[in-house]
C-alpha positions in Angstrom: 13.8 -46.8 -49.8 13.7 -44.1 -47.1 11.8 -44.4 -43.8 9.3 -41.8 -44.9 8.4 -43.7 -48.1 7.9 -46.9 -46.2 5.7 -45.2 -43.6 3.6 -43.6 -46.3 3.1 -47.1 -47.8 1.8 -48.4 -44.4 -0.6 -45.4 -44.2 -2.0 -46.1 -47.7 -2.4 -49.8 -46.8 -4.3 -48.8 -43.7 -6.7 -46.8 -45.8 -6.6 -43.8 -43.5 -5.7 -40.2 -43.9 -2.6 -38.8 -42.1 -4.8 -36.7 -39.8 -6.8 -39.8 -38.7 -3.5 -41.7 -38.0 -2.2 -38.7 -36.0 -5.4 -38.6 -33.9 -5.3 -42.3 -33.3 -1.6 -42.0 -32.1 -2.5 -39.1 -29.8 -5.5 -41.0 -28.3 -3.4 -44.1 -27.7 -0.6 -42.0 -26.2 -3.1 -40.4 -23.7 -4.6 -43.8 -22.8 -1.3 -45.3 -22.0 0.0 -42.3 -20.1 3.3 -42.8 -21.8 4.6 -39.5 -20.5 3.7 -36.3 -19.0 3.7 -34.4 -22.3 0.6 -33.6 -24.2 0.2 -32.1 -27.6 -2.6 -30.7 -29.7 -3.9 -32.7 -32.7 -2.4 -30.2 -35.1 1.0 -30.6 -33.6 1.0 -34.4 -34.1 -0.4 -34.1 -37.6 2.4 -31.7 -38.5 5.1 -33.9 -37.1 3.7 -36.9 -38.9 3.6 -35.0 -42.2 7.3 -34.0 -41.7 8.2 -37.6 -40.9 6.7 -39.1 -44.1 8.7 -36.3 -45.9 11.9 -37.4 -44.2 12.3 -34.0 -42.5 14.5 -33.8 -39.4 11.8 -32.4 -37.0 9.4 -35.2 -37.7 12.1 -37.8 -37.5 13.4 -36.5 -34.1 9.8 -36.2 -32.7 8.9 -39.8 -33.3 12.2 -41.6 -32.9 14.4 -39.5 -30.5 12.1 -41.2 -28.0 11.8 -44.9 -29.1 8.4 -45.3 -27.4 6.8 -42.8 -29.7 8.0 -44.6 -32.8 6.9 -48.0 -31.4 3.4 -46.5 -30.7 3.3 -45.2 -34.3 4.2 -48.6 -35.7 1.4 -50.1 -33.6 -1.2 -47.6 -35.0 0.0 -48.4 -38.6 -0.2 -52.1 -37.8 3.3 -52.8 -39.0 4.1 -56.5 -38.9 6.4 -57.4 -35.9 8.9 -59.0 -38.2 9.4 -55.7 -40.1 10.0 -53.6 -36.9 13.8 -54.1 -36.5 14.5 -52.9 -40.1 12.3 -49.8 -39.6 14.1 -48.9 -36.4 17.4 -49.4 -38.1 16.3 -46.9 -40.8 15.3 -44.4 -38.2 18.6 -44.7 -36.4 20.6 -44.2 -39.6 18.5 -41.2 -40.5 19.1 -39.6 -37.1 22.9 -40.2 -37.3 23.0 -38.5 -40.7 21.2 -35.5 -39.4 23.7 -35.0 -36.6 23.1 -34.2 -33.0 20.1 -31.9 -32.4 20.9 -28.3 -31.5 21.0 -27.5 -27.8 20.7 -23.8 -28.5 18.7 -22.2 -31.4 19.6 -18.6 -31.9 16.9 -16.6 -33.8 19.0 -13.7 -35.1 16.3 -12.4 -37.5 13.8 -10.6 -35.2 15.6 -7.5 -34.0 15.3 -4.1 -35.6 19.0 -3.8 -36.0 19.6 -7.4 -37.1 20.9 -6.4 -40.5 22.2 -2.9 -40.1 24.2 -3.8 -37.0 24.8 -7.4 -37.9 28.6 -7.2 -37.2 27.8 -5.8 -33.6 25.2 -8.5 -33.2 27.5 -11.3 -34.1 30.2 -9.9 -31.8 27.7 -9.9 -28.9 26.6 -13.5 -29.7 30.3 -14.5 -29.8 30.9 -12.8 -26.4 27.9 -14.4 -24.7 27.7 -17.9 -25.9 29.0 -19.0 -29.4 32.6 -19.4 -28.2 31.6 -21.2 -25.0 28.5 -23.2 -26.0 26.9 -25.5 -25.1 27.0 -27.1 -28.5 25.6 -27.8 -31.0 24.3 -24.3 -31.8 22.0 -23.5 -34.7 22.1 -19.9 -35.9 19.2 -18.7 -37.9 20.1 -15.7 -40.0 18.7 -13.6 -42.9 20.3 -13.8 -46.3 21.5 -10.2 -45.8 23.3 -11.1 -42.7 25.3 -13.9 -44.2 28.1 -11.7 -45.6 28.7 -10.3 -42.2 29.3 -13.7 -40.5 32.7 -13.4 -38.8 35.4 -15.8 -39.9 36.1 -16.7 -36.3 32.9 -18.8 -36.6 34.4 -21.1 -39.3 36.3 -23.5 -37.0 33.1 -24.1 -35.0 31.2 -24.7 -38.2 33.8 -27.2 -39.4 33.5 -29.2 -36.2 29.7 -29.2 -36.4 29.5 -27.2 -33.2 27.9 -24.3 -35.0 25.6 -24.5 -38.0 23.6 -21.8 -39.6 20.5 -21.7 -41.7 19.4 -18.9 -44.0 15.9 -17.6 -44.3 14.5 -14.8 -46.4 12.3 -13.0 -43.8 12.1 -12.6 -40.0 8.8 -14.5 -40.1 10.4 -17.5 -41.8 13.2 -17.3 -39.2 10.8 -17.5 -36.3 8.8 -20.3 -37.9 12.0 -22.2 -38.5 13.2 -21.6 -34.9 10.0 -23.1 -33.5 10.3 -26.1 -35.8 13.9 -26.8 -34.7 13.1 -26.3 -31.0 9.8 -28.1 -31.1 11.1 -31.0 -28.9 14.2 -29.8 -27.3 16.8 -27.0 -27.2 17.0 -23.5 -25.8 15.6 -20.7 -27.9 17.4 -17.3 -27.8 15.0 -14.9 -29.4 13.2 -11.5 -29.2 10.0 -13.4 -29.7 8.2 -15.4 -27.0 8.7 -19.2 -27.3 5.7 -21.2 -26.1 7.7 -23.2 -23.5 8.8 -20.6 -21.0 11.6 -22.8 -19.5 13.2 -23.1 -22.9 13.0 -19.4 -23.8 16.0 -17.1 -23.3 14.6 -13.7 -24.0 17.0 -11.4 -25.8 17.0 -7.7 -26.8 19.5 -6.0 -29.1 19.6 -2.2 -29.4 22.3 -2.0 -32.0 25.0 -1.9 -29.3 24.4 -4.5 -26.7 22.7 -7.9 -26.5 20.8 -8.3 -23.3 19.2 -11.6 -22.1 16.7 -12.6 -19.5 17.2 -14.4 -17.2 20.5 -12.6 -16.9 22.1 -15.8 -15.6 20.2 -18.0 -18.0 23.2 -19.3 -19.9 25.0 -20.3 -16.7 21.9 -22.1 -15.5 21.6 -23.9 -18.8 25.2 -24.9 -18.9 25.2 -26.3 -15.3 21.6 -27.5 -14.9 20.6 -28.2 -18.5 17.4 -26.1 -18.2 15.9 -22.7 -17.1 13.5 -22.1 -14.3 9.9 -22.8 -15.1 7.1 -20.3 -14.2 5.7 -20.7 -10.7 2.7 -22.9 -10.6 -0.6 -21.1 -10.1 -2.7 -22.1 -7.2 -5.2 -19.2 -7.4 -6.1 -18.4 -11.0 -6.8 -14.7 -11.5 -9.6 -15.6 -13.9 -11.6 -16.7 -10.8 -11.7 -13.1 -9.8 -11.5 -11.4 -13.2 -13.1 -13.4 -16.0 -11.6 -13.0 -19.5 -14.4 -10.7 -20.6 -13.6 -8.2 -17.8 -9.8 -8.1 -18.6 -8.4 -4.8 -19.6 -6.4 -5.1 -22.8 -3.4 -2.9 -22.0 -0.2 -2.8 -24.1 2.7 -5.1 -23.2 6.2 -3.9 -22.6 8.1 -3.3 -25.8 11.2 -5.4 -25.1 11.2 -9.1 -24.7 13.4 -9.1 -21.5 10.7 -6.9 -19.8 8.0 -9.3 -21.1 10.0 -12.2 -19.6 10.2 -10.5 -16.2 6.5 -9.6 -16.4 5.6 -13.2 -17.1 7.4 -14.3 -13.9 5.9 -11.5 -11.9 2.4 -12.4 -13.0 2.9 -15.9 -11.6 4.1 -14.8 -8.2 1.8 -13.3 -5.6 4.5 -11.2 -4.1 5.7 -9.9 -7.4 2.2 -9.3 -8.7 1.5 -7.1 -5.7 4.7 -5.3 -6.4 3.6 -4.4 -9.9 1.0 -2.0 -8.5 -1.4 -2.9 -11.2 -5.0 -3.7 -10.7 -6.3 -7.2 -11.3 -8.1 -6.5 -14.6 -4.9 -5.0 -16.2 -2.8 -7.9 -15.0 -5.4 -10.3 -16.4 -5.3 -8.5 -19.8 -1.5 -8.8 -19.9 -1.6 -12.5 -19.0 -4.0 -13.2 -21.8 -1.8 -11.3 -24.2 1.2 -13.3 -23.1 -0.7 -16.6 -23.2 -0.2 -17.5 -19.6 -2.3 -17.9 -16.5 -1.8 -15.1 -13.9 -2.2 -15.5 -10.2 -4.3 -13.5 -7.9 -2.9 -12.0 -4.7 -3.9 -12.8 -1.2 -5.2 -9.3 -0.7 -7.3 -9.5 -3.9 -8.8 -12.8 -2.8 -9.5 -11.2 0.6 -11.0 -8.2 -1.0 -13.3 -10.4 -3.1 -14.4 -12.3 0.0 -14.8 -9.1 1.9 -17.0 -7.8 -0.9 -19.3 -10.8 -0.3 -19.1 -10.2 3.5 -20.3 -6.6 3.3 -23.7 -7.8 2.1 -24.1 -9.8 5.3 -22.7 -7.4 7.8 -25.2 -5.5 10.0 -22.9 -2.5 10.2 -20.9 -0.6 7.6 -17.4 -1.8 6.9 -14.8 0.9 7.2 -11.1 0.8 6.4 -8.4 1.9 8.9 -4.9 1.4 10.1 -3.4 -0.8 12.9 -3.3 2.3 15.1 -7.0 3.0 14.4 -7.8 -0.6 15.5 -5.7 -0.4 18.6 -7.4 2.9 19.6 -10.9 1.4 19.0 -10.1 -1.7 21.0 -8.7 0.4 23.9 -11.9 2.6 23.7 -14.1 -0.6 23.9 -12.2 -1.6 27.0 -12.9 1.8 28.6 -16.5 2.2 27.6 -19.4 0.4 25.9 -19.4 1.1 22.2 -21.5 0.1 19.3 -20.6 -2.7 16.9 -17.7 -2.0 14.6 -16.4 -3.7 11.4 -12.9 -2.4 10.6 -10.8 -3.5 7.6 -7.0 -3.4 8.4 -4.6 -4.7 5.8 -5.9 -8.2 4.9 -8.0 -8.7 8.0 -11.5 -7.7 8.9 -12.0 -7.1 12.6 -15.5 -7.5 14.0 -15.8 -5.7 17.4 -19.0 -6.6 19.3 -20.8 -7.4 16.1 -23.9 -9.6 16.5 -23.5 -13.1 15.1 -19.8 -12.5 14.6 -19.0 -16.2 15.1 -21.3 -17.2 12.3 -19.9 -14.5 10.0 -16.3 -15.6 10.8 -17.0 -19.3 10.1 -14.9 -20.5 7.1 -13.5 -17.0 6.7 -10.0 -17.0 8.0 -9.5 -13.3 7.2 -12.0 -12.3 9.9 -11.0 -11.8 13.5 -13.7 -11.3 16.2 -13.4 -9.2 19.3 -16.0 -9.5 22.0 -15.0 -6.9 24.6 -16.9 -5.8 27.6 -15.6 -2.5 29.0 -13.3 -2.7 32.0 -13.8 -0.3 34.9 -12.3 3.0 33.9 -9.1 4.1 35.6 -11.1 6.9 37.2 -13.7 4.5 38.6 -10.9 2.2 39.9 -9.3 5.1 41.6 -12.5 6.3 43.2 -13.4 2.8 44.3 -9.9 2.3 45.8 -10.0 5.5 47.9 -13.7 5.3 48.8 -12.9 4.2 52.4 -9.7 6.1 52.8 -9.2 8.1 55.9 -7.0 11.1 56.2 -4.2 8.8 57.4 -4.4 6.7 54.3 -4.0 9.8 52.2 -1.2 10.9 54.5 0.6 7.7 53.6 0.0 8.2 49.8 -0.9 11.8 49.3 -0.2 11.8 45.5 -1.8 8.3 45.0 1.4 7.1 43.4 1.6 3.9 45.3 -2.1 3.2 44.6 -1.6 3.8 40.9 1.4 1.5 40.9 -0.7 -1.3 42.5 -3.7 -0.8 40.1 -1.5 -0.6 37.0 1.7 -2.6 37.7 2.6 -3.1 34.0 1.9 0.6 33.2 -0.4 -0.3 30.3 -2.9 2.5 31.3 -0.5 4.8 33.1 -1.4 7.9 31.1 -5.1 7.3 31.7 -4.6 6.9 35.5 -2.4 10.0 35.6 -5.1 12.0 33.7 -7.8 10.8 36.0 -5.7 11.6 39.1 -4.9 15.1 37.8 -8.6 15.9 37.5 -9.3 14.6 41.0 -6.4 16.4 42.7 -6.5 19.7 40.9 -10.2 20.1 41.7 -9.8 18.8 45.3 -12.4 16.2 44.6 -11.2 13.7 47.1 -12.3 14.0 50.8 -11.0 11.7 53.6 -13.7 9.6 55.2 -14.2 9.5 58.9 -13.9 5.9 60.1 -15.1 4.3 63.3 -12.1 3.5 65.5 -11.4 -0.1 66.6 -12.9 -1.0 70.0 -10.0 -3.1 71.3 -7.6 -0.2 71.2 -5.3 -0.9 74.2 -3.3 -3.9 72.9 -2.9 -2.1 69.6 -1.5 1.1 71.2 0.8 -1.0 73.4 2.1 -2.7 70.3 2.7 0.7 68.6 4.6 2.0 71.7 6.5 -1.2 72.4 9.9 0.1 71.3 11.6 3.5 71.7 10.2 6.3 69.6 11.6 6.7 66.0 13.0 10.0 64.7 10.1 12.3 64.4 8.5 13.2 61.1 6.7 16.5 60.5 3.2 16.6 59.2 3.4 19.8 57.2 0.1 21.8 57.2 -0.1 25.0 55.2 -2.3 27.9 56.3 -2.5 31.6 55.3 -3.7 33.4 52.2 -4.9 31.5 49.2 -3.2 31.1 45.9 -4.2 30.8 42.2 -3.6 27.2 41.1 -5.0 25.7 37.8 -7.8 28.2 37.7 -8.9 27.8 41.3 -8.4 29.4 44.6 -6.8 27.2 47.2 -4.2 27.0 49.9 -0.6 26.6 49.0 0.7 23.1 49.4 4.0 21.5 50.4 6.2 19.3 48.2 9.8 18.0 48.5 12.7 18.9 46.4 13.2 15.2 45.6 9.7 14.9 44.0 10.3 18.1 42.0 13.5 16.5 40.5 11.6 13.3 39.8 8.9 15.2 37.9 11.4 17.1 35.8 11.8 13.8 33.8 8.0 13.4 33.2 6.8 13.4 29.6 3.5 15.2 30.6 4.2 17.6 33.4 0.6 18.8 33.3 -0.5 15.4 34.6 2.3 15.3 37.2 2.2 18.8 38.8 -0.6 18.0 41.1 -1.2 18.9 44.8 -1.3 16.2 47.5 -4.6 15.2 49.2 -4.2 16.8 52.6 -0.9 17.3 54.4 2.6 16.0 53.6 4.9 13.9 55.8 8.5 15.4 55.8 11.7 13.8 57.1 14.6 15.9 58.2 16.7 14.7 55.2 14.2 16.2 52.8 14.2 19.8 51.6 10.7 21.4 51.8 9.3 23.5 49.0 6.0 25.3 49.0 4.0 25.6 45.7 2.5 29.0 45.4 1.1 29.3 41.8 0.2 27.5 38.6 -1.2 29.9 36.0 -3.6 29.1 33.2 -2.6 30.5 29.7 -5.9 31.4 28.2 -4.6 32.7 24.8 -2.0 31.6 22.3 0.7 33.9 21.0 -1.8 35.2 18.4 -4.3 36.1 21.1 -6.7 33.4 19.9 -8.1 30.9 22.3 -7.4 27.4 21.3 -8.0 24.0 22.8 -5.1 22.9 25.0 -3.5 19.5 24.1 -4.6 18.1 27.5 -8.1 18.8 28.7 -8.9 18.6 32.4 -12.1 19.2 34.4 -12.5 22.3 36.5 -14.9 21.1 39.2 -15.0 18.2 41.6 -18.4 16.9 40.2 -17.1 16.5 36.6 -13.7 15.2 37.8 -15.6 12.3 39.5 -17.9 11.6 36.4 -16.6 8.6 34.5 -18.5 9.3 31.3 -17.4 12.9 31.3 -13.8 11.8 32.0 -13.9 9.3 29.1 -15.1 12.1 26.7 -12.3 14.4 27.9 -9.6 11.8 28.0 -10.3 10.5 24.5 -10.1 14.1 23.1 -6.7 14.7 24.6 -3.5 14.9 22.6 -0.8 13.8 25.0 2.0 14.4 22.6 1.4 18.2 22.6 3.6 20.3 24.8 1.9 23.6 23.9 -1.4 24.6 22.3 -2.8 22.0 20.0 -3.9 23.2 16.6 -6.9 20.8 16.6 -10.3 22.0 18.0 -11.9 18.9 19.5 -15.7 18.8 19.8 -15.5 18.3 23.5 -13.7 21.7 23.9 -16.3 23.4 21.8 -19.3 21.9 23.7 -18.0 21.8 27.3 -15.5 24.6 27.6 -17.2 25.9 30.7 -16.6 22.5 32.5 -12.9 22.4 31.6 -9.8 24.3 32.8 -9.9 27.2 30.4 -6.5 27.0 28.8 -3.0 25.5 28.9 -1.5 24.9 32.4 1.9 26.6 32.8 4.6 25.2 35.0 4.1 25.7 38.7 6.0 28.3 40.8 7.5 27.4 44.2 10.0 28.4 46.7 12.2 26.9 49.4 11.0 27.0 53.0 13.6 26.4 55.7 12.8 24.6 58.9 15.3 25.3 61.7 17.1 22.5 63.5 15.4 23.6 66.7 12.0 22.6 65.3 13.3 19.1 64.7 14.8 18.9 68.2 11.5 20.1 69.7 9.6 17.5 67.7 11.9 14.6 68.9 11.6 15.7 72.5 7.9 16.3 72.5 7.4 12.9 70.8 9.6 11.1 73.5 7.7 12.7 76.4 4.3 11.8 74.9 5.6 8.3 74.2 6.6 7.9 77.9 3.4 9.5 79.2 1.2 7.2 77.1 3.2 4.1 78.3 2.7 5.2 81.9 -1.0 5.9 81.4 -1.5 2.4 79.9 -0.2 0.8 83.1 -3.4 1.8 84.9 -5.6 3.3 82.2 -8.4 5.6 83.1 -10.5 5.9 80.0 -13.9 6.8 78.6 -15.2 6.2 75.1 -16.7 9.1 73.1 -19.7 8.7 70.8 -17.6 8.7 67.6 -15.6 5.7 69.0 -12.5 7.7 70.1 -11.1 7.0 73.6 -10.1 9.6 76.2 -7.1 8.4 78.1 -6.1 10.3 81.2 -2.3 11.1 81.2 -2.2 12.7 84.6 -3.5 15.9 86.2 -5.9 17.8 83.9 -4.5 16.3 80.6 -5.9 13.7 78.3 -5.0 11.9 75.1 -7.9 11.6 72.6 -7.0 8.4 70.7 -8.4 7.0 67.4 -7.0 3.8 66.1 -7.9 2.4 62.7 -6.4 -0.2 60.3 -5.1 1.3 57.1 -7.3 0.9 54.0 -4.5 -0.9 52.3 -2.1 -3.2 54.1 1.5 -2.1 53.5 4.7 -4.1 53.5 6.4 -4.6 56.8 8.2 -1.4 57.7 9.4 0.4 60.9 6.8 2.4 62.7 6.5 6.1 61.7 5.6 8.9 64.1 4.8 12.4 63.0 3.9 15.7 64.7 1.8 18.4 63.0 3.6 21.5 62.0 1.6 24.5 61.0 3.1 27.0 58.5 1.4 30.3 57.9 2.1 31.3 54.2 2.8 35.0 53.5 4.4 35.4 50.2 6.9 34.1 47.6 10.1 36.2 47.3 12.2 36.1 44.1 15.8 37.3 44.6 18.2 38.9 42.1 19.9 35.6 41.4 16.5 34.1 40.5 16.4 32.0 43.6 13.1 31.9 45.4 12.1 31.6 49.0 8.7 31.3 50.7 8.0 33.8 53.5 5.9 32.5 56.4 5.7 31.8 60.1 6.1 28.5 61.8 3.9 28.1 64.8 5.8 25.1 66.1 4.7 21.5 66.8 3.1 22.2 70.2 0.3 24.4 71.3 -1.2 25.6 74.6 -3.6 23.0 76.0 -5.9 25.2 78.2 -7.0 23.9 81.6 -8.5 27.1 83.0 -9.0 30.8 82.2 -8.4 33.8 84.5 -11.0 36.5 84.5 -9.9 39.0 81.9 -9.2 36.5 79.1 -6.0 34.9 80.1 -5.7 31.1 79.4 -3.5 28.9 81.4 -2.4 25.3 80.8 0.6 23.4 79.3 2.1 23.3 75.8 1.6 19.9 74.3 2.0 18.6 70.7 -1.0 19.6 68.5 -1.4 16.2 67.0 0.6 13.0 66.7 0.1 10.3 64.0 1.6 6.8 64.5 1.7 4.5 61.5 2.5 0.8 62.1 2.4 -2.3 60.0 -1.2 -3.1 60.9 -2.7 0.0 62.5 -2.4 3.8 62.6 -3.2 6.0 65.6 -4.3 9.6 65.7 -3.6 11.3 69.0 -4.7 14.7 70.1 -4.5 16.3 73.5 -7.1 17.9 75.8 -7.1 19.6 79.1 -9.8 20.3 81.7 -10.0 22.4 84.9 -12.3 19.7 86.3 -9.2 17.7 87.3 -7.2 20.6 88.9 -7.7 23.5 91.3 -7.3 26.5 89.1 -6.7 29.3 91.7 -4.2 27.4 93.7 -2.4 26.3 90.6 -1.6 29.8 89.4 1.6 31.3 90.8 0.9 34.5 92.7 3.5 36.3 90.6 1.6 35.5 87.4 -1.6 36.9 88.9 0.2 40.1 90.0 1.7 40.6 86.6 -1.7 40.2 84.9 -3.2 42.8 87.2 -0.3 45.2 86.6 -0.5 44.8 82.8 -4.3 45.5 83.0 -3.7 48.7 85.0 -1.0 49.9 82.5 -3.3 49.2 79.6 -6.1 51.2 81.2 -3.8 54.2 81.9 -2.6 54.2 78.4 -6.1 54.3 77.2 -6.9 57.3 79.4 -3.9 59.2 78.1 -5.1 58.6 74.5 -8.6 59.9 75.4 -7.0 63.1 76.9 
């Protein structure tokens, strides 16, 4: 009596139907948690039906794992004494059936399964039949049988390969599922329910392709294929089944296999470039659960957020965000909600903290505007005297202190350009210190240094950046430095006031900077860099912000954009594109430097001597008149610098006036400035002879001393009150004056005749 017959007898004795027995077994299995496998009631009912018919699948299901058989005997209330005999019957039946197939090949489901059967079998032989793993069950159609290669016979004889014939592809697939119900790898064009036991295969009549491509190697070495990734975030939470879009699946099984893996991976799902409803439809068609992507979940959360936001949510790039944050640091702006990638940025949005609670995709920014670079420059130079500007005429050292990491360097340079081009900065007169004597003694304690020249340009005005102004000095070293500047329009600016020049430096004089008002097509367009054209607007922070934010600092010529600020406020801006400045060399003779050194040394000595027994008087503005001897005085103003400098040797400069005449361009394209040097000294008048002749002594026009803690401005005066004028004049000089007057009168008479 077979095992199936005996079990059928127990079922009849129990008085239950097979379906009821199957349900009882399944419930008991679940209660005892005998394993991590679970089945549907229909599966257990089918397996029990096969078992009582002594079919292999049912036998293996219940007795390949002994605990399942023991549970079945318990449900059937088999007496304990009869259990050993029943288990022996099951074991004998399993042995007679042979080892279960490790690979089930469904060769019935391809279009070319029959017509190209010889090619198909050759491909199967190449891929796995000759290498295993064994046993292998090959399901074929009756029409394929005659084309089985004889090379398979040795494997069949050794029970490594066995085949089963079916009449139709449908029967082939049904049989494949039966054989692989519990174990074994299924190679088929049709999707097997257990993904990790499905080796997808496509046959086009020439080649057999499998997916995963390394599936056989994995199965041989690891005994299994990779499972689908677990799903943490079910796509159905975002796209319910009724909203899924039923799109067609890929035609080939290998593509379907790859699609199933992709639908379970967030990264690969994003790479499919398919919207969530299409992916959900595909997942439903494939019978799997798809995952949502991080961005889709964020989008869903953002959709809910938009209903709470007090401002409209806009999308932008990381660059847009950076620009808006920088703008908020410059000026007060309204609330902003900006969606960048997977993050929503709330800038100065009311109740931002509440909105961001439990929403990790939100980042809040509460930014109060910093002082603008323009306002910082104006604040820093508000108390600067002309000597502070003389120490830093281009504000370069100031900008380096205010922006040490160069995070706002372009903004500072733009603000400076507006101030210096419009001559918006004016030195402030400061009250000199009262305790001046020890300070001056400290400044004069050592021998005088090599003299510097304080270059002061006079003469006819030039056109510079749309304005009339005096030409200005600059050094060759600075010109070379500015040649490397990325935005020369922001760097080619005049100094505030005069320029200190050492004898090692080459002096250049800037004579022109033209404004190009039209493009090559004679159309006026907004320049890339907008700059104010008047001191009032150059000092206006709000106006500066508008202008600065409209600039395109990457443009080296005319910009093709037409910013609103250009349309609305053209009259307040430099009307065009600033061309490169023009300049020429101006030579200072060695005699001027020698004169400067000697004049400085004599003044140095005279001041030292005067300080031994000082005769002084204070002027209403705080300056001090110190008598040097005879009719000559030093008018002294001493102030601390607005900004303390690092320790450095004392500097002493004498004013040099240059009267600009013209810029000459030579045939070799070299340039030279024509002008007159009036020297570092001037006549200090003590008295005047009737007839308009002044007499006195030539003394330096002005001396500036810059020390570590103080700077001194020294000018010279003379007065006849401290000398006898008539006795002081040599008689020869008086006679010459009278003689010249008589000659002039005679010449006039001759002209009249």
